[in-house]
BALOBA-1460 file (C-alpha; in Angstrom, 3 decimals):
// residues 66
<rec num="1" residu="m" x="1.529" y="7.401" z="-7.809"/>
<rec num="2" residu="e" x="-2.039" y="8.394" z="-7.179"/>
<rec num="3" residu="k" x="-4.238" y="6.168" z="-5.406"/>
<rec num="4" residu="q" x="-7.991" y="4.869" z="-5.888"/>
<rec num="5" residu="t" x="-10.274" y="4.495" z="-2.889"/>
<rec num="6" residu="l" x="-12.045" y="0.963" z="-2.580"/>
<rec num="7" residu="l" x="-13.983" y="1.003" z="0.185"/>
<rec num="8" residu="n" x="-12.433" y="2.150" z="3.362"/>
<rec num="9" residu="t" x="-8.802" y="2.093" z="1.928"/>
<rec num="10" residu="s" x="-6.982" y="3.138" z="-1.420"/>
<rec num="11" residu="v" x="-5.284" y="1.401" z="-3.980"/>
<rec num="12" residu="n" x="-3.259" y="1.701" z="-6.961"/>
<rec num="13" residu="n" x="-5.116" y="1.123" z="-10.102"/>
<rec num="14" residu="i" x="-2.457" y="0.071" z="-12.573"/>
<rec num="15" residu="a" x="-1.381" y="-2.645" z="-14.783"/>
<rec num="16" residu="m" x="1.301" y="-4.967" z="-14.894"/>
<rec num="17" residu="a" x="3.738" y="-3.181" z="-16.891"/>
<rec num="18" residu="e" x="3.272" y="0.079" z="-14.839"/>
<rec num="19" residu="t" x="3.742" y="-2.000" z="-11.812"/>
<rec num="20" residu="l" x="6.824" y="-3.901" z="-12.802"/>
<rec num="21" residu="d" x="8.000" y="-0.377" z="-14.098"/>
<rec num="22" residu="t" x="7.250" y="1.529" z="-10.728"/>
<rec num="23" residu="i" x="8.997" y="-1.177" z="-8.922"/>
<rec num="24" residu="d" x="12.061" y="-0.927" z="-11.188"/>
<rec num="25" residu="k" x="11.898" y="2.950" z="-10.086"/>
<rec num="26" residu="l" x="11.844" y="2.483" z="-6.614"/>
<rec num="27" residu="i" x="15.156" y="0.094" z="-6.849"/>
<rec num="28" residu="e" x="16.855" y="2.406" z="-8.897"/>
<rec num="29" residu="g" x="16.115" y="5.158" z="-6.197"/>
<rec num="30" residu="k" x="16.879" y="2.915" z="-3.354"/>
<rec num="31" residu="k" x="14.420" y="4.622" z="-1.257"/>
<rec num="32" residu="k" x="12.989" y="2.177" z="1.393"/>
<rec num="33" residu="s" x="9.607" y="0.923" z="0.447"/>
<rec num="34" residu="y" x="6.995" y="-1.391" z="0.553"/>
<rec num="35" residu="i" x="4.527" y="-3.162" z="-1.581"/>
<rec num="36" residu="i" x="1.289" y="-4.836" z="-0.215"/>
<rec num="37" residu="a" x="-1.114" y="-7.004" z="-2.485"/>
<rec num="38" residu="i" x="-4.904" y="-6.776" z="-0.484"/>
<rec num="39" residu="n" x="-7.768" y="-8.847" z="-0.866"/>
<rec num="40" residu="v" x="-11.174" y="-8.648" z="0.044"/>
<rec num="41" residu="d" x="-10.656" y="-10.537" z="3.561"/>
<rec num="42" residu="v" x="-7.443" y="-7.392" z="4.328"/>
<rec num="43" residu="v" x="-9.825" y="-4.781" z="3.350"/>
<rec num="44" residu="m" x="-12.475" y="-6.036" z="5.790"/>
<rec num="45" residu="k" x="-9.870" y="-6.219" z="8.016"/>
<rec num="46" residu="i" x="-8.677" y="-3.056" z="7.873"/>
<rec num="47" residu="e" x="-11.853" y="-1.512" z="8.538"/>
<rec num="48" residu="h" x="-11.566" y="-2.761" z="12.289"/>
<rec num="49" residu="d" x="-7.502" y="-2.678" z="12.526"/>
<rec num="50" residu="p" x="-5.670" y="0.683" z="13.079"/>
<rec num="51" residu="y" x="-2.479" y="-1.025" z="12.408"/>
<rec num="52" residu="l" x="-3.223" y="-2.826" z="9.515"/>
<rec num="53" residu="r" x="-4.671" y="0.283" z="7.953"/>
<rec num="54" residu="e" x="-1.725" y="2.353" z="8.548"/>
<rec num="55" residu="i" x="0.335" y="0.139" z="6.724"/>
<rec num="56" residu="a" x="-1.900" y="0.122" z="3.824"/>
<rec num="57" residu="d" x="-1.936" y="4.003" z="3.890"/>
<rec num="58" residu="h" x="1.702" y="4.328" z="3.870"/>
<rec num="59" residu="a" x="2.756" y="1.396" z="1.171"/>
<rec num="60" residu="d" x="4.469" y="3.064" z="-1.657"/>
<rec num="61" residu="l" x="1.995" y="0.365" z="-3.957"/>
<rec num="62" residu="v" x="-1.185" y="-1.088" z="-2.862"/>
<rec num="63" residu="l" x="-1.945" y="-3.696" z="-5.178"/>
<rec num="64" residu="v" x="-5.265" y="-5.751" z="-5.630"/>
<rec num="65" residu="d" x="-4.889" y="-9.238" z="-4.924"/>
<rec num="66" residu="g" x="-7.622" y="-11.252" z="-7.722"/>
């Protein structure tokens, strides 16, 4: 799934229905995966925390909280 750049990270710009469909597909595929929801605080922390950036960069879905 394509991600869009948001400041210093990338997010999935999708609606709730598409989010739920994607989660269903991840479950059906039995692939180890994870989803994160980021807010402004996390976006700012990613700037200085390489570990947090790695987590966000490798998430199957990065959703915007708010």
